[in-house]
C-alpha positions in Angstrom: 11.1 -16.2 -87.2 11.8 -17.4 -83.6 9.2 -16.2 -81.1 10.1 -13.7 -78.4 10.1 -16.4 -75.8 12.7 -18.4 -77.8 15.2 -15.5 -77.6 17.0 -16.1 -74.3 19.2 -12.9 -74.2 17.0 -10.5 -76.1 17.6 -6.8 -76.1 15.0 -4.3 -77.1 14.9 -0.7 -78.3 12.2 1.7 -79.6 12.5 4.8 -81.8 9.2 6.5 -82.8 6.7 3.7 -83.5 9.3 1.1 -84.4 10.3 -1.7 -82.0 13.5 -3.7 -82.5 14.4 -7.0 -80.6 17.8 -8.6 -81.0 19.3 -11.8 -79.5 23.1 -11.4 -79.6 23.6 -15.2 -79.0 21.3 -16.1 -81.9 22.7 -13.3 -84.1 19.1 -12.7 -85.1 16.4 -10.1 -84.4 13.3 -8.5 -85.8 11.7 -5.1 -86.3 8.0 -4.2 -86.2 5.7 -1.1 -86.4 3.5 -0.6 -83.3 0.3 0.3 -85.2 0.6 -1.5 -88.6 2.4 -4.6 -87.5 4.7 -4.5 -90.6 8.4 -5.3 -90.2 10.8 -8.2 -90.8 13.7 -10.3 -89.7 17.3 -9.1 -89.0 20.5 -11.2 -89.2 23.9 -10.1 -87.8 27.5 -11.0 -88.1 29.3 -9.8 -85.0 27.8 -6.3 -84.5 26.9 -5.6 -88.1 23.6 -6.1 -89.9 24.2 -8.5 -92.8 20.7 -9.2 -94.0 17.0 -8.3 -93.5 13.7 -9.4 -94.9 10.1 -8.4 -94.7 10.0 -4.8 -95.9 12.2 -4.0 -99.0 14.2 -1.6 -96.9 14.6 -0.4 -93.3 12.7 2.6 -92.1 15.1 5.2 -90.6 13.6 4.9 -87.1 14.0 1.1 -87.1 17.7 1.5 -88.1 18.1 4.1 -85.3 16.7 1.6 -82.8 19.2 -1.1 -84.1 22.1 1.4 -83.7 20.9 2.2 -80.3 21.5 -1.4 -79.3 25.1 -1.1 -80.6 24.9 -2.6 -84.0 26.0 -1.2 -87.4 23.5 -0.6 -90.1 24.9 0.3 -93.5 23.1 3.1 -95.3 22.3 0.7 -98.1 19.6 -0.9 -96.0 17.8 2.3 -95.4 14.6 3.4 -97.2 15.8 7.0 -97.2 19.6 7.1 -97.0 21.4 10.4 -96.9 23.3 10.8 -100.2 27.1 10.7 -99.8 29.8 12.3 -102.0 32.9 10.3 -102.8 35.8 11.0 -100.4 34.3 14.1 -98.9 32.3 12.8 -96.0 32.9 13.2 -92.3 33.6 9.7 -90.8 30.6 7.6 -90.4 29.6 7.4 -86.7 30.6 3.7 -86.9 34.0 4.5 -88.2 35.1 6.9 -85.4 37.8 5.8 -82.9 35.3 6.7 -80.0 32.7 4.4 -81.5 35.3 1.6 -81.9 36.3 2.0 -78.2 32.6 1.7 -77.2 32.2 -1.5 -79.2 35.5 -2.9 -77.8 34.3 -2.2 -74.2 30.9 -3.9 -75.0 32.7 -7.0 -76.4 35.1 -7.2 -73.4 32.1 -6.9 -71.1 30.4 -9.9 -72.9 33.7 -11.8 -72.6 34.2 -11.9 -76.4 38.0 -11.4 -76.5 38.4 -12.0 -80.3 35.7 -9.4 -81.1 37.4 -7.0 -78.6 40.8 -7.4 -80.3 39.3 -6.6 -83.7 37.7 -3.4 -82.3 41.0 -2.4 -80.6 42.8 -2.6 -83.9 39.8 -1.0 -85.7 40.4 2.2 -83.7 43.4 3.0 -85.9 41.6 2.5 -89.2 39.6 5.0 -91.3 37.4 4.3 -94.4 37.3 6.7 -97.3 34.0 6.5 -99.1 34.3 5.8 -102.8 32.1 7.0 -105.6 28.8 5.2 -106.1 28.7 3.8 -109.7 25.3 3.2 -111.2 24.9 -0.1 -113.0 22.0 -1.9 -114.7 19.7 -2.8 -111.9 21.7 -1.3 -109.1 25.1 0.2 -108.2 28.5 -0.6 -106.7 31.1 1.3 -104.7 34.7 0.7 -103.6 35.7 2.3 -100.2 39.4 2.5 -99.3 40.4 1.1 -95.9 43.3 3.2 -94.6 45.7 2.5 -91.7 47.2 5.9 -91.2 48.1 7.2 -94.7 48.5 3.7 -96.1 45.7 1.9 -98.0 45.5 -1.7 -96.7 42.5 -2.8 -98.8 39.0 -2.0 -100.1 35.5 -2.8 -99.2 33.3 -3.4 -102.3 29.6 -2.9 -101.8 27.2 -4.0 -104.6 23.4 -3.4 -104.6 21.2 -5.1 -107.1 17.7 -6.7 -107.0 17.0 -5.3 -103.5 20.1 -7.2 -102.2 23.4 -5.8 -100.9 26.6 -7.8 -101.1 29.8 -6.8 -99.4 33.3 -8.1 -100.2 36.6 -7.2 -98.5 39.4 -7.0 -101.0 43.0 -7.4 -99.9 45.8 -5.2 -101.3 46.2 -7.6 -104.3 42.9 -9.3 -105.1 44.5 -11.3 -108.0 45.1 -14.3 -105.6 48.6 -13.7 -104.4 49.4 -15.0 -100.8 49.1 -11.5 -99.4 45.9 -10.6 -101.2 42.6 -12.2 -102.1 39.1 -11.4 -101.0 36.6 -12.5 -98.3 32.9 -12.2 -98.1 31.5 -9.4 -95.9 33.3 -6.5 -94.2 36.3 -7.9 -92.5 38.7 -5.2 -91.2 40.4 -7.7 -88.9 41.4 -9.8 -91.9 42.9 -6.7 -93.7 44.8 -5.8 -90.5 46.3 -9.4 -90.3 47.4 -9.2 -94.0 48.9 -5.8 -93.3 50.9 -7.3 -90.5 49.2 -5.3 -87.8 48.2 -6.9 -84.5 44.5 -7.2 -84.2 
């Protein structure tokens, strides 16, 4: 873990007794408890948490502090996630057009035009949560990515052995030129396949 002094552009937030420090340029951060000193490392891709270590899951207050700094934390990382029912959930705060506009404005302010373009296109996309299917040692879920009333792809999330993997599936994941899959959650890639300007 880099020391605090090695993080040139660090941002910090606190919720309850949890402190979070993130360096946007390093795409790294950490979380720690004020009294007990427990915590761990955080790794980001864009504005999304993609990995963490230390504790086996993120305490809810640590996740709130990360979100306070403008980053997405998937419920799969939480120690106490709120159960969701397939297809019947209000949009996640991350998936609302207002939230996308906020992230686009932050990316523009930082001078990241590519990230801003993805967030601009993202304002028109909704995600329909799929059913969580239990498997030996974990679970998986397919969420539909919708552009208006048209499905443009799916996000597959798989949790096993205290690790979460996310894959973005194109409209035809069999390997055709217009389909395929990429690691992570890549809405911009789906929009490019669908022919939308990101």
